[in-house]
C-alpha positions in Angstrom: 28.4 -8.6 -23.5 28.1 -12.3 -23.1 24.7 -11.8 -21.5 23.8 -9.4 -24.3 24.9 -12.0 -26.8 22.7 -14.7 -25.2 19.8 -15.7 -27.4 16.3 -14.8 -26.4 14.1 -17.8 -25.8 11.7 -18.4 -28.7 8.0 -17.9 -28.0 6.1 -21.2 -27.9 4.1 -21.9 -31.0 0.4 -22.5 -30.6 -0.5 -26.2 -31.0 -2.0 -27.0 -34.4 -5.5 -28.3 -34.3 -5.7 -32.0 -35.1 -6.0 -32.6 -38.8 -9.6 -33.3 -39.9 -10.1 -36.2 -42.3 -13.5 -36.7 -43.9 -13.2 -40.5 -43.8 -12.9 -40.5 -40.1 -15.8 -38.2 -39.4 -18.9 -39.7 -37.7 -22.4 -39.1 -39.1 -23.1 -36.6 -36.4 -19.8 -34.7 -37.1 -20.7 -34.6 -40.9 -24.1 -33.3 -40.0 -22.6 -30.6 -37.9 -20.3 -29.4 -40.7 -23.1 -29.6 -43.2 -25.4 -27.4 -41.1 -22.7 -24.9 -40.5 -22.1 -24.3 -44.2 -25.7 -24.4 -45.4 -27.5 -21.2 -46.0 -29.3 -20.0 -42.9 -32.8 -20.4 -44.2 -32.0 -23.9 -45.5 -30.4 -24.8 -42.2 -33.4 -23.5 -40.3 -35.8 -25.8 -42.4 -33.5 -28.8 -41.7 -33.5 -28.1 -37.9 -37.3 -27.9 -37.9 -37.4 -31.6 -38.8 -35.2 -32.6 -35.8 -36.4 -33.3 -32.3 -35.1 -31.2 -29.4 -32.7 -34.0 -28.3 -31.3 -34.2 -31.8 -30.8 -30.5 -32.1 -29.0 -30.5 -28.7 -26.7 -33.3 -29.9 -26.1 -31.5 -33.2 -25.3 -28.3 -31.3 -22.7 -30.0 -29.1 -21.1 -31.5 -32.3 -21.0 -28.1 -33.9 -19.4 -26.6 -30.8 -16.6 -29.1 -31.1 -15.8 -28.3 -34.7 -12.5 -26.5 -35.2 -11.0 -25.4 -38.5 -12.2 -27.6 -41.3 -10.1 -27.8 -44.5 -12.0 -26.9 -47.7 -11.4 -30.3 -49.1 -13.2 -31.9 -46.1 -16.2 -29.5 -46.5 -16.4 -30.4 -50.2 -16.3 -34.1 -49.3 -19.1 -33.8 -46.7 -21.3 -31.7 -49.0 -20.5 -34.0 -51.9 -21.5 -37.1 -49.9 -24.7 -35.4 -48.9 -25.6 -34.5 -52.5 -25.0 -38.0 -53.6 -27.2 -39.4 -50.8 -29.9 -36.8 -51.6 -29.8 -37.8 -55.2 -30.2 -41.5 -54.5 -33.2 -40.7 -52.3 -34.7 -38.4 -54.9 -34.4 -41.1 -57.6 -36.4 -43.7 -55.7 -38.6 -45.0 -58.5 -42.3 -43.9 -58.4 -45.0 -45.0 -60.7 -47.3 -42.2 -61.8 -50.0 -43.6 -59.5 -47.6 -43.7 -56.5 -46.4 -40.2 -57.1 -49.9 -38.9 -57.5 -51.1 -40.4 -54.3 -48.1 -40.0 -52.0 -46.1 -37.1 -53.3 -48.4 -34.7 -55.2 -50.7 -33.9 -52.2 -47.7 -32.7 -50.3 -46.7 -30.2 -53.0 -50.0 -28.2 -52.7 -50.8 -25.8 -49.9 -52.4 -27.3 -46.8 -55.8 -25.7 -47.5 -56.3 -27.7 -50.7 -54.4 -30.9 -49.7 -57.3 -32.8 -48.3 -59.5 -32.2 -51.3 -56.7 -33.0 -53.8 -55.7 -36.2 -51.9 -59.2 -37.4 -51.6 -60.0 -36.8 -55.3 -56.8 -38.5 -56.4 -57.3 -41.5 -54.1 -60.8 -42.1 -55.2 -59.9 -42.1 -58.9 -56.5 -43.9 -59.0 -56.2 -45.5 -55.6 -56.4 -49.3 -55.4 -56.3 -49.8 -51.6 -59.9 -50.9 -51.4 -59.5 -53.2 -54.3 -56.5 -54.9 -52.8 -58.2 -55.1 -49.4 -61.2 -56.9 -50.9 -59.0 -59.1 -53.0 -57.4 -60.5 -49.8 -60.9 -61.6 -48.5 -63.0 -64.6 -49.6 -65.9 -63.9 -51.9 -68.3 -65.5 -49.4 -67.1 -63.2 -46.6 -67.6 -60.1 -48.6 -71.0 -61.3 -49.9 -72.1 -61.9 -46.3 -71.2 -58.4 -45.3 -72.9 -56.9 -48.4 -76.2 -58.7 -47.6 -76.5 -56.6 -44.5 -76.3 -53.4 -46.5 -78.9 -51.5 -48.6 -78.9 -52.6 -52.2 -77.7 -49.3 -53.5 -74.7 -49.5 -51.1 -74.1 -53.0 -52.4 -74.0 -51.7 -55.9 -71.6 -48.9 -55.1 -69.3 -51.3 -53.2 -69.2 -53.7 -56.1 -68.4 -50.9 -58.6 -65.6 -49.7 -56.3 -63.8 -53.0 -55.6 -62.6 -53.8 -59.2 -64.2 -56.0 -61.8 -62.4 -59.2 -60.7 -63.4 -58.9 -57.1 -66.9 -57.8 -58.0 -67.4 -60.8 -60.2 -66.3 -63.2 -57.4 -68.6 -61.5 -54.9 -71.6 -61.2 -57.2 -71.3 -65.0 -57.9 -71.6 -65.6 -54.2 -74.9 -63.8 -54.0 -78.3 -65.2 -54.9 -79.8 -65.0 -58.4 -82.4 -62.3 -57.4 -79.6 -60.2 -55.9 -77.5 -60.6 -59.0 -80.3 -59.4 -61.2 -81.2 -56.4 -59.0 -77.6 -55.4 -58.5 -76.8 -55.6 -62.3 -79.5 -53.1 -63.0 -78.4 -50.8 -60.1 -74.8 -50.9 -61.1 -75.6 -50.1 -64.8 -77.6 -47.1 -63.7 -75.1 -45.7 -61.3 -73.0 -43.4 -63.5 -71.8 -41.1 -60.8 -71.7 -41.0 -57.0 -70.4 -38.4 -54.6 -66.9 -38.9 -53.3 -68.1 -38.7 -49.7 -70.6 -41.5 -50.3 -68.0 -43.6 -52.0 -65.7 -43.1 -49.0 -68.4 -44.0 -46.5 -69.3 -47.2 -48.4 -65.6 -48.3 -48.6 -65.1 -47.5 -44.9 -68.2 -49.4 -43.9 -67.3 -52.6 -45.9 -63.7 -52.4 -44.7 -64.7 -52.2 -41.0 -67.2 -55.0 -41.3 -64.6 -57.3 -43.0 -61.9 -56.3 -40.5 -64.2 -57.4 -37.7 -64.0 -60.9 -39.2 -60.2 -61.0 -39.1 -60.1 -62.4 -35.6 -63.0 -64.9 -35.4 -63.6 -66.4 -32.0 -63.9 -70.2 -32.1 -66.9 -71.4 -30.2 -66.9 -75.1 -31.1 -69.9 -75.5 -33.3 -71.2 -79.1 -33.5 -68.5 -80.5 -31.2 -69.4 -78.1 -28.3 -73.1 -78.5 -29.0 -72.7 -82.3 -28.7 -70.9 -81.9 -25.4 -73.7 -79.7 -24.1 -76.3 -82.2 -25.2 -74.3 -85.0 -23.7 -74.6 -83.4 -20.3 -78.4 -83.1 -20.5 -80.5 -85.9 -18.9 -80.7 -88.7 -21.5 -84.4 -88.4 -22.2 -83.9 -84.7 -23.1 -81.0 -85.0 -25.4 -82.6 -88.0 -27.1 -85.8 -85.9 -27.7 -83.7 -83.4 -29.6 -81.8 -86.1 -31.6 -85.0 -88.0 -32.4 -86.6 -84.8 -33.8 -83.6 -84.1 -35.9 -83.7 -87.6 -37.3 -87.4 -87.4 -38.0 -86.7 -84.2 -40.0 -84.1 -86.1 -42.0 -81.3 -83.9 -40.6 -77.8 -85.5 -40.8 -76.8 -83.4 -37.9 -78.4 -86.0 -35.5 -75.9 -88.7 -36.3 -73.0 -86.3 -36.1 -74.0 -85.0 -32.7 -74.7 -88.5 -31.5 -71.1 -89.5 -32.4 -69.7 -86.4 -30.7 -71.7 -86.6 -27.5 -69.2 -89.1 -26.1 -65.4 -88.9 -26.9 -62.9 -91.6 -26.3 -61.6 -90.1 -23.1 -65.1 -90.3 -21.6 -64.7 -94.1 -21.6 -62.7 -93.7 -18.4 -66.0 -93.5 -16.6 -66.9 -97.0 -17.5 -66.8 -99.6 -14.8 -64.7 -102.8 -15.2 -67.7 -104.9 -16.4 -68.6 -102.4 -19.1 -65.0 -102.3 -20.3 -65.0 -106.1 -20.5 -68.1 -106.0 -22.6 -66.6 -103.4 -24.9 -63.4 -105.5 -25.3 -65.6 -108.3 -26.7 -67.0 -106.3 -29.6 -64.3 -103.9 -30.7 -62.0 -104.7 -33.6 -58.5 -105.7 -32.5 -56.9 -103.2 -34.9 -59.1 -100.3 -33.6 -58.3 -101.2 -30.0 -54.5 -101.2 -30.6 -54.6 -97.9 -32.4 -57.0 -96.3 -30.0 -55.0 -97.3 -26.9 -51.7 -96.3 -28.6 -53.0 -92.7 -28.5 -54.7 -92.9 -25.1 -53.5 -91.5 -21.8 -51.8 -93.7 -19.3 -54.8 -94.0 -17.0 -57.3 -94.9 -19.6 -54.9 -97.4 -21.2 -54.3 -98.9 -17.8 -58.1 -99.4 -17.3 -58.4 -101.4 -20.5 -55.2 -103.5 -20.0 -56.2 -104.5 -16.4 -59.4 -106.0 -17.7 -57.4 -108.4 -19.9 -55.6 -111.5 -18.8 -51.8 -110.9 -18.2 -51.0 -112.7 -21.4 -53.5 -110.8 -23.5 -52.4 -107.5 -21.9 -48.8 -108.2 -22.7 -49.6 -109.2 -26.3 -51.6 -106.0 -26.7 -48.8 -103.9 -25.3 -46.3 -105.6 -27.7 -48.6 -104.7 -30.7 -48.7 -101.1 -29.6 -44.9 -101.0 -29.2 -44.4 -102.5 -32.7 -46.9 -100.0 -34.2 -44.3 -97.1 -34.1 -45.8 -93.7 -34.7 -49.2 -93.9 -36.5 -50.8 -90.8 -38.0 -53.0 -88.8 -35.7 -55.9 -89.3 -38.1 -55.5 -93.1 -37.8 -55.6 -92.9 -34.0 -58.6 -90.5 -34.1 -60.5 -92.8 -36.4 -59.9 -95.9 -34.3 -60.9 -94.1 -31.1 -64.1 -92.9 -32.8 -64.8 -96.6 -33.8 -64.3 -97.7 -30.2 -66.5 -94.9 -28.9 -69.2 -95.8 -31.4 -69.1 -99.4 -30.3 -69.6 -98.2 -26.7 -72.5 -96.1 -27.7 -74.2 -99.0 -29.4 -73.8 -101.2 -26.3 -75.2 -98.3 -24.3 -78.2 -98.0 -26.6 -78.7 -101.8 -26.3 -78.7 -101.6 -22.5 -75.6 -103.7 -22.2 -73.5 -101.1 -20.5 -74.2 -97.7 -18.9 -72.4 -94.9 -20.7 -72.5 -91.5 -18.9 -73.7 -89.1 -21.6 -75.8 -86.8 -19.6 -76.4 -85.0 -16.4 -78.2 -86.3 -13.4 -81.7 -87.4 -14.1 -84.2 -84.9 -12.7 -86.3 -86.1 -9.8 
C-alpha cells in the first residue's frame, strides 16, 4: 500500500525558448524575421537584390529563429515601415525625379529612349561640366571642331558658359557662330550627345597637364649648346624685338651653376655684387656653394658675412630668389665682358 501510495515522478517540462526582445535583435535577425513574415512573392523580390553570401547568412539567421511573439513581429515590421518611409521621402526636385527615378519606372525596352530624351531636355551635367572649366580652355577645344559643332556645343552649354566662351574666341568666329546659332532651331538628339561627349573628352584630357618646363627648360637646353650657337638664337630673337631673348638669357644660368666658377672668378664676382644681394643669396644657398664664396673672403670678412646671414632670420623665398637672380645676372655680365668664364654651354665643337 505504501508503495502504491508513493507519488509518481512528474514528467520533466520542456525548457521554454528564450524570450525574444525586439530591442536586443541584431539587424540580421530582424531581416530574418521580416523575410519570414513577408508574402512569398515580395520576399522573393527582396532576395533577388541580395548576393549569394548575403542570402546564405540570412538563411542561417532564419534557421535560428524560434517562436517569435506577435509583439516582436509587429515591432520589426513597424521599424521597417518607418525606415522605408524615410527613404521614400528623400526630397527630389522634379528634374532629379525625371532623370533618376522616372526611367526606372518604364519597361526596359523604352528606358534608353526615355532617359536620353529627358536628359537632353532637362539635364544640366554638360552645363555644370563646362562651368568648371576656364573659358579659354573650352575655346581652345572648340577651335579644333567644325563651326557647326561649335555652334551646337555653345547652345548646349548654357547661356552663361556660352557667353564666356564666345568672348574668348576671335571676332570673326563670334560673328560666324552668332549666325549659325540663330539658325540652329533643332538638332538630332544623337548629334547633340556626340557633340557633348566630344567636348567633354577633349576637356578631360586637359585635366592632368604634364609640366614640361617652358622657358626655364628651354633656357637650360640653350645653355648647354656651344656658346656661339645659343648666342645666334638669342641675337636673332633680340633683332626681332622679342622679349623672350632677355628672359632666356637670365634663365640659362641659375645661381647653383656658380659652383662651377673658379676661385678667381668668384673673387671678381664678389667685387661687383651688392652686399645685400650677396647676404640674401648665400642665406638660401647650399653648404658647398656658400663655402666656396666664404673661402674667397678674408677670415674677418667671412665672419662678418656669416653674422649678417644669421641675423637675417627667415627671409621670404621670393627675396632669396630675387637676390640670387641679381648675383647670377652680375656673373653673366662679367662673362659677357670677358672678365670671368661662366659655363653656359656644352663643349665647343672641334
